[in-house]
C-alpha positions in Angstrom: 10.5 9.2 -3.4 8.5 5.8 -3.7 5.5 5.7 -6.0 3.2 3.4 -7.2 1.1 3.7 -10.5 -2.2 1.7 -11.1 -3.0 2.0 -14.5 -0.5 1.7 -17.7 -2.2 3.2 -20.6 -0.6 6.0 -22.5 -0.5 8.7 -19.3 0.4 6.0 -16.6 2.7 4.0 -18.7 4.2 7.5 -19.3 4.5 8.7 -16.0 5.9 5.5 -14.7 8.9 6.0 -17.1 9.0 9.6 -16.5 9.4 9.2 -12.6 11.5 6.3 -13.2 13.8 8.2 -15.0 13.9 11.1 -12.4 15.2 9.0 -10.0 12.1 7.7 -8.2 11.4 4.1 -7.2 8.1 3.5 -9.4 6.0 0.0 -9.3 3.3 -0.1 -12.3 0.2 -1.6 -12.3 -3.0 -2.7 -14.4 -5.9 -4.7 -13.9 -4.7 -7.8 -15.8 -1.5 -8.6 -14.1 2.0 -7.8 -13.9 2.7 -10.2 -16.6 1.4 -8.3 -19.3 3.3 -5.3 -18.4 6.7 -6.3 -20.3 6.7 -4.1 -23.5 6.6 -1.5 -21.0 8.9 -2.3 -18.3 11.5 -4.0 -19.8 15.0 -2.3 -20.0 13.3 0.2 -17.8 13.6 0.3 -13.6 10.2 0.2 -13.4 9.0 -2.8 -11.6 5.7 -4.6 -12.8 3.4 -5.8 -9.6 0.1 -6.5 -8.8 -2.4 -3.6 -7.8 -2.2 -4.3 -4.4 1.6 -4.6 -4.3 1.7 -0.8 -6.1 -0.4 0.9 -3.1 2.2 -1.0 -0.3 5.2 0.8 1.0 5.1 4.3 -1.2 4.5 7.4 -0.7 2.6 8.6 -3.8 -0.1 6.5 -5.7 -0.9 7.7 -9.0 -4.4 6.6 -10.2 -4.4 6.5 -14.1 -7.2 4.3 -15.0 -10.9 5.4 -16.7 -13.0 7.9 -14.7 -15.9 5.7 -14.0 -13.5 2.6 -12.6 -12.2 4.8 -10.5 -14.4 3.1 -7.3 -13.1 -0.5 -8.0 -10.1 0.9 -6.1 -11.8 1.7 -3.1 -10.4 -1.7 -1.3 -7.1 -1.6 -3.1 -6.5 1.7 -1.4 -8.6 0.7 2.0 -5.7 0.4 4.4 -3.3 2.3 2.7 -2.2 5.1 5.7 -3.5 8.3 5.7 -0.3 10.1 4.9 0.2 8.5 1.2 -0.4 11.3 -0.9 -3.1 9.9 -3.8 -3.6 11.7 -7.6 -6.6 11.4 -9.9 -5.3 11.7 -13.6 -8.8 10.9 -15.0 -11.6 12.3 -16.8 -15.2 12.3 -16.8 -16.4 11.0 -20.8 -20.1 10.6 -20.4 -19.7 8.8 -24.1 -17.1 6.1 -22.5 -18.5 5.7 -18.8 -21.9 6.0 -18.8 -23.8 8.7 -17.3 -23.2 9.5 -14.0 -25.9 11.6 -12.1 -23.9 13.4 -9.8 -21.4 14.4 -12.0 -24.0 15.5 -15.0 -25.5 18.0 -12.2 -22.3 19.5 -11.8 -20.5 17.6 -8.9 -16.4 17.8 -10.3 -15.1 15.0 -11.5 -12.6 14.2 -8.8 -15.0 15.5 -6.0 -16.6 12.4 -6.8 -13.9 10.0 -7.6 -12.6 10.8 -3.7 -16.1 10.5 -2.3 -16.3 7.0 -3.7 -12.7 6.2 -3.1 -13.3 7.4 0.1 -10.0 9.3 0.9 -8.7 12.6 -0.4 -7.2 13.0 -3.9 -4.9 15.4 -5.8 -5.8 16.3 -9.4 -3.1 16.4 -11.8 -2.2 15.5 -15.4 -5.3 15.0 -16.4 -5.5 18.2 -18.7 -2.7 17.4 -21.0 -2.7 14.9 -24.1 -0.6 12.0 -23.4 1.0 13.0 -26.5 1.8 16.2 -24.5 2.8 14.6 -21.5 5.5 12.0 -23.9 7.0 14.7 -26.3 6.3 18.6 -24.8 7.9 18.6 -21.6 11.2 21.3 -20.7 13.6 22.0 -18.3 12.4 24.0 -15.3 13.0 27.7 -16.5 12.6 27.0 -20.1 11.2 30.1 -21.6 8.6 27.6 -23.8 7.9 25.0 -20.9 4.3 24.3 -21.0 2.1 24.0 -17.5 -0.6 22.1 -16.3 -3.4 22.9 -13.3 -3.3 20.8 -10.3 -6.4 20.9 -7.5 -6.7 19.9 -4.4 -7.4 20.5 -0.7 -4.1 19.5 1.1 -1.2 21.8 0.7 1.4 19.8 1.7 0.2 17.4 -0.6 0.0 19.5 -3.5 3.4 20.8 -2.9 4.6 17.6 -3.7 2.8 17.3 -6.6 3.9 19.8 -7.8 7.5 18.7 -7.5 7.1 15.4 -9.4 5.1 17.5 -12.2 8.1 19.5 -12.7 9.8 16.5 -12.7 7.6 15.3 -16.2 8.7 18.3 -17.6 6.2 21.0 -17.0 5.1 23.7 -14.5 2.3 23.1 -12.0 -0.4 26.1 -11.5 -2.5 25.6 -8.2 -5.8 25.6 -9.1 -7.4 25.9 -5.6 -9.5 23.6 -3.9 -10.8 20.3 -5.0 -14.1 22.1 -5.3 -13.0 24.1 -8.0 -11.0 21.4 -9.8 -14.2 21.9 -12.7 -12.0 24.9 -14.1 -9.8 22.2 -15.7 -12.1 19.3 -16.7 -12.7 18.6 -20.5 -13.9 21.2 -22.4 -12.8 24.3 -20.5 -9.9 26.6 -21.9 -7.6 25.2 -19.5 -8.1 21.5 -20.4 -5.6 20.2 -23.3 -5.0 23.1 -24.7 -0.9 23.8 -24.2 -0.2 26.8 -22.7 2.2 28.3 -20.2 1.5 29.6 -16.5 0.6 32.5 -17.4 -1.6 31.2 -19.8 -3.3 28.6 -17.5 -3.7 30.8 -15.0 -5.8 32.8 -17.5 -7.6 29.8 -18.5 -8.5 28.7 -15.1 -10.2 32.5 -14.4 -12.3 32.2 -17.2 -13.7 28.7 -17.3 -17.4 28.5 -17.7 -18.8 25.6 -16.1 -22.4 26.0 -18.5 -20.2 25.6 -21.0 -17.9 22.6 -20.7 -20.4 19.9 -21.3 -21.3 21.4 -24.4 -17.6 21.9 -25.8 -16.5 18.3 -24.6 -19.3 17.0 -26.9 -18.4 18.9 -29.9 -14.8 17.2 -29.2 -15.9 14.2 -29.2 -18.2 14.2 -32.2 -14.9 15.7 -34.1 -13.1 12.6 -33.3 -16.1 10.6 -33.8 -17.1 11.6 -37.9 -13.5 11.8 -38.4 -13.2 15.6 -39.3 -10.6 16.2 -36.8 -7.5 13.8 -36.4 -6.6 12.4 -33.1 -3.2 13.6 -33.3 -1.7 16.2 -31.1 -1.7 19.4 -32.8 -5.2 19.1 -34.2 -6.5 18.2 -31.2 -4.8 21.5 -29.5 -5.9 23.2 -31.9 -9.7 21.7 -31.4 -9.9 22.3 -27.8 -8.6 26.0 -27.9 -11.3 26.3 -30.7 -14.2 25.6 -28.6 -13.5 26.2 -25.5 -12.3 30.0 -26.7 
């Protein structure tokens, strides 16, 4: 499969490595230019390209940029064929992205991004830490395999993305349409809590949209004041605690 990834941070770069290792043809781009991706692509089959090149002649496009920058990609995606699947991995963090009135009022993150970009999106890989993505994947059928939720309105697109999720080492749990994707946004029980498929299913059903913003504030405050280190085990424990 031909895959273009825009965004070369921890999630985007790790996805590029995992998907190229799975045998896919992967192009990676950022906002600074392909020459800045040398450290990531050297020694791999990942092609460093511009953003415009990343979306040409591909089957799937993965957007892994800070949430508030998604609208900037509308011109880049303007001429992408309708049958190309576009995936959003981002999350809304008001302290980083600035306040977005519609999202603060309850519009799910990726519904807003989809409207800004002007095309359907599948939400995936947003509900796990970069440490988890990098270090905790396992083979399909493993008793200890973790799962992540995905959401979207196109069943066939979600099926394709579920397969890619599996190739990155995780089970995919269908969380329903994009309108329900708030169930695995920051501050919910399914967000960055490292659960198996059954656990993710339970967490999705117990999500409370009224509690999530406050839960996120508690997590970010703990990181900012240094009471919880930004490392995998501590962050998972914190997310589990505040969302329980």
